[in-house]
N, CA, C and O atoms as a GROMACS GRO file, in nm:
protein
  284
    1MET      N    1 -15.220 -13.970   1.814
    1MET     CA    2 -15.305 -13.910   1.915
    1MET      C    3 -15.231 -13.898   2.048
    1MET      O    4 -15.252 -13.803   2.124
    2LYS      N    5 -15.145 -13.996   2.075
    2LYS     CA    6 -15.069 -13.994   2.200
    2LYS      C    7 -14.979 -13.871   2.207
    2LYS      O    8 -14.969 -13.806   2.311
    3GLU      N    9 -14.912 -13.838   2.094
    3GLU     CA   10 -14.824 -13.722   2.091
    3GLU      C   11 -14.901 -13.593   2.114
    3GLU      O   12 -14.850 -13.501   2.178
    4LEU      N   13 -15.022 -13.585   2.061
    4LEU     CA   14 -15.104 -13.465   2.078
    4LEU      C   15 -15.140 -13.444   2.225
    4LEU      O   16 -15.136 -13.331   2.274
    5ILE      N   17 -15.174 -13.550   2.293
    5ILE     CA   18 -15.207 -13.541   2.435
    5ILE      C   19 -15.084 -13.501   2.516
    5ILE      O   20 -15.093 -13.420   2.609
    6ILE      N   21 -14.969 -13.558   2.482
    6ILE     CA   22 -14.844 -13.523   2.550
    6ILE      C   23 -14.810 -13.376   2.526
    6ILE      O   24 -14.771 -13.305   2.618
    7ALA      N   25 -14.824 -13.331   2.400
    7ALA     CA   26 -14.794 -13.191   2.368
    7ALA      C   27 -14.888 -13.096   2.443
    7ALA      O   28 -14.844 -12.993   2.492
    8PHE      N   29 -15.015 -13.130   2.451
    8PHE     CA   30 -15.110 -13.046   2.522
    8PHE      C   31 -15.078 -13.042   2.672
    8PHE      O   32 -15.086 -12.937   2.735
    9GLY      N   33 -15.041 -13.156   2.727
    9GLY     CA   34 -15.000 -13.160   2.867
    9GLY      C   35 -14.876 -13.077   2.893
    9GLY      O   36 -14.866 -13.008   2.995
   10LEU      N   37 -14.780 -13.082   2.802
   10LEU     CA   38 -14.659 -13.002   2.815
   10LEU      C   39 -14.691 -12.853   2.807
   10LEU      O   40 -14.636 -12.773   2.882
   11PHE      N   41 -14.781 -12.817   2.717
   11PHE     CA   42 -14.824 -12.678   2.705
   11PHE      C   43 -14.887 -12.629   2.836
   11PHE      O   44 -14.854 -12.521   2.884
   12LEU      N   45 -14.976 -12.708   2.892
   12LEU     CA   46 -15.041 -12.669   3.017
   12LEU      C   47 -14.940 -12.660   3.131
   12LEU      O   48 -14.949 -12.571   3.215
   13PHE      N   49 -14.845 -12.752   3.133
   13PHE     CA   50 -14.743 -12.750   3.237
   13PHE      C   51 -14.660 -12.622   3.229
   13PHE      O   52 -14.639 -12.555   3.330
   14ILE      N   53 -14.613 -12.587   3.111
   14ILE     CA   54 -14.530 -12.468   3.094
   14ILE      C   55 -14.609 -12.342   3.129
   14ILE      O   56 -14.559 -12.254   3.199
   15GLU      N   57 -14.733 -12.334   3.081
   15GLU     CA   58 -14.817 -12.218   3.114
   15GLU      C   59 -14.840 -12.208   3.265
   15GLU      O   60 -14.832 -12.100   3.322
   16GLY      N   61 -14.867 -12.320   3.327
   16GLY     CA   62 -14.891 -12.320   3.471
   16GLY      C   63 -14.769 -12.276   3.551
   16GLY      O   64 -14.782 -12.201   3.647
   17VAL      N   65 -14.652 -12.323   3.510
   17VAL     CA   66 -14.529 -12.284   3.579
   17VAL      C   67 -14.504 -12.135   3.564
   17VAL      O   68 -14.465 -12.068   3.659
   18LEU      N   69 -14.527 -12.082   3.443
   18LEU     CA   70 -14.506 -11.938   3.422
   18LEU      C   71 -14.599 -11.855   3.510
   18LEU      O   72 -14.555 -11.757   3.572
   19TYR      N   73 -14.726 -11.893   3.516
   19TYR     CA   74 -14.820 -11.817   3.600
   19TYR      C   75 -14.791 -11.836   3.748
   19TYR      O   76 -14.814 -11.745   3.827
   20ALA      N   77 -14.741 -11.952   3.787
   20ALA     CA   78 -14.711 -11.976   3.928
   20ALA      C   79 -14.586 -11.900   3.972
   20ALA      O   80 -14.581 -11.849   4.085
   21LEU      N   81 -14.486 -11.892   3.885
   21LEU     CA   82 -14.361 -11.826   3.923
   21LEU      C   83 -14.362 -11.675   3.902
   21LEU      O   84 -14.301 -11.601   3.979
   22PHE      N   85 -14.431 -11.630   3.798
   22PHE     CA   86 -14.429 -11.488   3.762
   22PHE      C   87 -14.570 -11.433   3.739
   22PHE      O   88 -14.600 -11.389   3.628
   23PRO      N   89 -14.656 -11.433   3.839
   23PRO     CA   90 -14.794 -11.390   3.816
   23PRO      C   91 -14.807 -11.244   3.775
   23PRO      O   92 -14.887 -11.213   3.687
   24SER      N   93 -14.731 -11.154   3.838
   24SER     CA   94 -14.745 -11.012   3.803
   24SER      C   95 -14.690 -10.983   3.664
   24SER      O   96 -14.746 -10.902   3.590
   25LYS      N   97 -14.581 -11.048   3.627
   25LYS     CA   98 -14.524 -11.027   3.494
   25LYS      C   99 -14.617 -11.082   3.386
   25LYS      O  100 -14.628 -11.024   3.278
   26MET      N  101 -14.684 -11.192   3.414
   26MET     CA  102 -14.779 -11.248   3.316
   26MET      C  103 -14.899 -11.154   3.298
   26MET      O  104 -14.948 -11.137   3.187
   27LYS      N  105 -14.945 -11.094   3.408
   27LYS     CA  106 -15.055 -10.998   3.398
   27LYS      C  107 -15.014 -10.878   3.313
   27LYS      O  108 -15.090 -10.834   3.226
   28ASN      N  109 -14.894 -10.825   3.338
   28ASN     CA  110 -14.846 -10.711   3.260
   28ASN      C  111 -14.832 -10.746   3.112
   28ASN      O  112 -14.864 -10.665   3.025
   29MET      N  113 -14.785 -10.866   3.085
   29MET     CA  114 -14.769 -10.908   2.946
   29MET      C  115 -14.905 -10.916   2.877
   29MET      O  116 -14.918 -10.877   2.761
   30LEU      N  117 -15.005 -10.967   2.947
   30LEU     CA  118 -15.139 -10.977   2.888
   30LEU      C  119 -15.200 -10.839   2.865
   30LEU      O  120 -15.275 -10.820   2.769
   31LYS      N  121 -15.170 -10.743   2.951
   31LYS     CA  122 -15.219 -10.607   2.931
   31LYS      C  123 -15.156 -10.545   2.807
   31LYS      O  124 -15.223 -10.474   2.732
   32LYS      N  125 -15.028 -10.569   2.787
   32LYS     CA  126 -14.958 -10.515   2.670
   32LYS      C  127 -15.007 -10.580   2.540
   32LYS      O  128 -14.998 -10.520   2.433
   33LEU      N  129 -15.058 -10.700   2.550
   33LEU     CA  130 -15.107 -10.771   2.432
   33LEU      C  131 -15.226 -10.700   2.369
   33LEU      O  132 -15.250 -10.714   2.249
   34ASP      N  133 -15.299 -10.624   2.449
   34ASP     CA  134 -15.415 -10.552   2.398
   34ASP      C  135 -15.375 -10.442   2.299
   34ASP      O  136 -15.454 -10.404   2.213
   35ALA      N  137 -15.253 -10.392   2.312
   35ALA     CA  138 -15.206 -10.285   2.224
   35ALA      C  139 -15.159 -10.336   2.088
   35ALA      O  140 -15.140 -10.256   1.995
   36VAL      N  141 -15.141 -10.466   2.074
   36VAL     CA  142 -15.092 -10.523   1.949
   36VAL      C  143 -15.210 -10.538   1.852
   36VAL      O  144 -15.318 -10.582   1.891
   37ALA      N  145 -15.186 -10.503   1.727
   37ALA     CA  146 -15.291 -10.512   1.625
   37ALA      C  147 -15.325 -10.658   1.595
   37ALA      O  148 -15.242 -10.748   1.608
   38ASP      N  149 -15.450 -10.679   1.554
   38ASP     CA  150 -15.496 -10.814   1.522
   38ASP      C  151 -15.414 -10.878   1.410
   38ASP      O  152 -15.386 -10.998   1.415
   39LYS      N  153 -15.376 -10.800   1.311
   39LYS     CA  154 -15.296 -10.853   1.201
   39LYS      C  155 -15.161 -10.905   1.250
   39LYS      O  156 -15.114 -11.009   1.205
   40GLN      N  157 -15.100 -10.832   1.343
   40GLN     CA  158 -14.972 -10.876   1.397
   40GLN      C  159 -14.987 -11.004   1.477
   40GLN      O  160 -14.904 -11.095   1.468
   41LEU      N  161 -15.094 -11.012   1.557
   41LEU     CA  162 -15.117 -11.135   1.634
   41LEU      C  163 -15.143 -11.253   1.542
   41LEU      O  164 -15.092 -11.363   1.566
   42ARG      N  165 -15.220 -11.230   1.439
   42ARG     CA  166 -15.251 -11.338   1.344
   42ARG      C  167 -15.125 -11.383   1.273
   42ARG      O  168 -15.102 -11.503   1.258
   43ALA      N  169 -15.043 -11.289   1.228
   43ALA     CA  170 -14.918 -11.324   1.159
   43ALA      C  171 -14.822 -11.397   1.253
   43ALA      O  172 -14.761 -11.497   1.215
   44GLY      N  173 -14.810 -11.348   1.376
   44GLY     CA  174 -14.723 -11.416   1.472
   44GLY      C  175 -14.771 -11.555   1.505
   44GLY      O  176 -14.691 -11.648   1.515
   45GLY      N  177 -14.902 -11.571   1.522
   45GLY     CA  178 -14.958 -11.703   1.548
   45GLY      C  179 -14.934 -11.799   1.432
   45GLY      O  180 -14.903 -11.916   1.454
   46LEU      N  181 -14.948 -11.748   1.310
   46LEU     CA  182 -14.925 -11.832   1.193
   46LEU      C  183 -14.778 -11.874   1.183
   46LEU      O  184 -14.748 -11.989   1.151
   47VAL      N  185 -14.688 -11.781   1.211
   47VAL     CA  186 -14.545 -11.814   1.207
   47VAL      C  187 -14.511 -11.921   1.310
   47VAL      O  188 -14.441 -12.017   1.279
   48PHE      N  189 -14.561 -11.905   1.432
   48PHE     CA  190 -14.533 -12.005   1.536
   48PHE      C  191 -14.599 -12.140   1.505
   48PHE      O  192 -14.542 -12.244   1.536
   49ALA      N  193 -14.717 -12.137   1.446
   49ALA     CA  194 -14.782 -12.263   1.407
   49ALA      C  195 -14.700 -12.335   1.301
   49ALA      O  196 -14.683 -12.457   1.308
   50ILE      N  197 -14.649 -12.262   1.204
   50ILE     CA  198 -14.567 -12.323   1.099
   50ILE      C  199 -14.437 -12.378   1.156
   50ILE      O  200 -14.394 -12.487   1.120
   51ILE      N  201 -14.374 -12.302   1.246
   51ILE     CA  202 -14.250 -12.350   1.309
   51ILE      C  203 -14.278 -12.477   1.389
   51ILE      O  204 -14.201 -12.573   1.381
   52GLY      N  205 -14.386 -12.477   1.465
   52GLY     CA  206 -14.423 -12.597   1.541
   52GLY      C  207 -14.450 -12.716   1.452
   52GLY      O  208 -14.408 -12.828   1.483
   53PHE      N  209 -14.519 -12.693   1.340
   53PHE     CA  210 -14.547 -12.802   1.246
   53PHE      C  211 -14.418 -12.857   1.188
   53PHE      O  212 -14.402 -12.979   1.176
   54ILE      N  213 -14.325 -12.770   1.152
   54ILE     CA  214 -14.197 -12.815   1.096
   54ILE      C  215 -14.119 -12.896   1.199
   54ILE      O  216 -14.059 -12.998   1.164
   55ILE      N  217 -14.119 -12.853   1.324
   55ILE     CA  218 -14.048 -12.928   1.428
   55ILE      C  219 -14.109 -13.068   1.444
   55ILE      O  220 -14.037 -13.167   1.452
   56ILE      N  221 -14.241 -13.075   1.449
   56ILE     CA  222 -14.308 -13.205   1.464
   56ILE      C  223 -14.282 -13.292   1.342
   56ILE      O  224 -14.250 -13.410   1.356
   57TRP      N  225 -14.295 -13.236   1.223
   57TRP     CA  226 -14.274 -13.311   1.100
   57TRP      C  227 -14.131 -13.362   1.093
   57TRP      O  228 -14.108 -13.478   1.060
   58TYR      N  229 -14.035 -13.275   1.124
   58TYR     CA  230 -13.894 -13.314   1.120
   58TYR      C  231 -13.865 -13.426   1.220
   58TYR      O  232 -13.792 -13.519   1.188
   59SER      N  233 -13.922 -13.417   1.340
   59SER     CA  234 -13.896 -13.522   1.439
   59SER      C  235 -13.956 -13.655   1.395
   59SER      O  236 -13.897 -13.761   1.421
   60LYS      N  237 -14.071 -13.651   1.330
   60LYS     CA  238 -14.132 -13.775   1.279
   60LYS      C  239 -14.047 -13.834   1.167
   60LYS      O  240 -14.022 -13.954   1.164
   61ILE      N  241 -14.004 -13.749   1.073
   61ILE     CA  242 -13.921 -13.797   0.961
   61ILE      C  243 -13.788 -13.851   1.014
   61ILE      O  244 -13.740 -13.954   0.967
   62TRP      N  245 -13.729 -13.782   1.110
   62TRP     CA  246 -13.602 -13.827   1.167
   62TRP      C  247 -13.618 -13.963   1.233
   62TRP      O  248 -13.530 -14.049   1.222
   63LYS      N  249 -13.730 -13.984   1.303
   63LYS     CA  250 -13.755 -14.113   1.369
   63LYS      C  251 -13.765 -14.224   1.264
   63LYS      O  252 -13.708 -14.332   1.281
   64ILE      N  253 -13.837 -14.197   1.155
   64ILE     CA  254 -13.852 -14.296   1.048
   64ILE      C  255 -13.717 -14.320   0.981
   64ILE      O  256 -13.682 -14.435   0.953
   65PHE      N  257 -13.641 -14.214   0.954
   65PHE     CA  258 -13.511 -14.225   0.888
   65PHE      C  259 -13.416 -14.309   0.971
   65PHE      O  260 -13.351 -14.399   0.917
   66THR      N  261 -13.406 -14.282   1.100
   66THR     CA  262 -13.312 -14.356   1.185
   66THR      C  263 -13.357 -14.500   1.205
   66THR      O  264 -13.275 -14.588   1.232
   67LYS      N  265 -13.486 -14.525   1.192
   67LYS     CA  266 -13.535 -14.663   1.208
   67LYS      C  267 -13.489 -14.750   1.091
   67LYS      O  268 -13.456 -14.867   1.110
   68PHE      N  269 -13.487 -14.694   0.970
   68PHE     CA  270 -13.450 -14.771   0.852
   68PHE      C  271 -13.299 -14.776   0.829
   68PHE      O  272 -13.248 -14.869   0.766
   69TYR      N  273 -13.228 -14.676   0.878
   69TYR     CA  274 -13.085 -14.667   0.853
   69TYR      C  275 -13.007 -14.671   0.984
   69TYR      O  276 -12.935 -14.577   1.018
   70GLN      N  277 -13.021 -14.781   1.057
   70GLN     CA  278 -12.948 -14.796   1.182
   70GLN      C  279 -12.807 -14.845   1.152
   70GLN      O  280 -12.785 -14.922   1.059
   71TYR      N  281 -12.713 -14.798   1.232
   71TYR     CA  282 -12.572 -14.834   1.212
   71TYR      C  283 -12.539 -14.959   1.284
   71TYR      O  284 -12.425 -15.005   1.279
   0.00000   0.00000   0.00000
């Protein structure tokens, strides 16, 4: 649960920095998002969710692996 809260905080931090530094570019990007088909958004979201899951899973496995096989 701790990692989830940290990840959510990091997400909010990155989003906030982007909107604070590049407000007009973020607005333009959101306008362009309306032209993208729902299927493409769904597929892209699924791909990024899977990539994120693999990164989290790999980091957890790596932590467990290095804990048992310390040099």
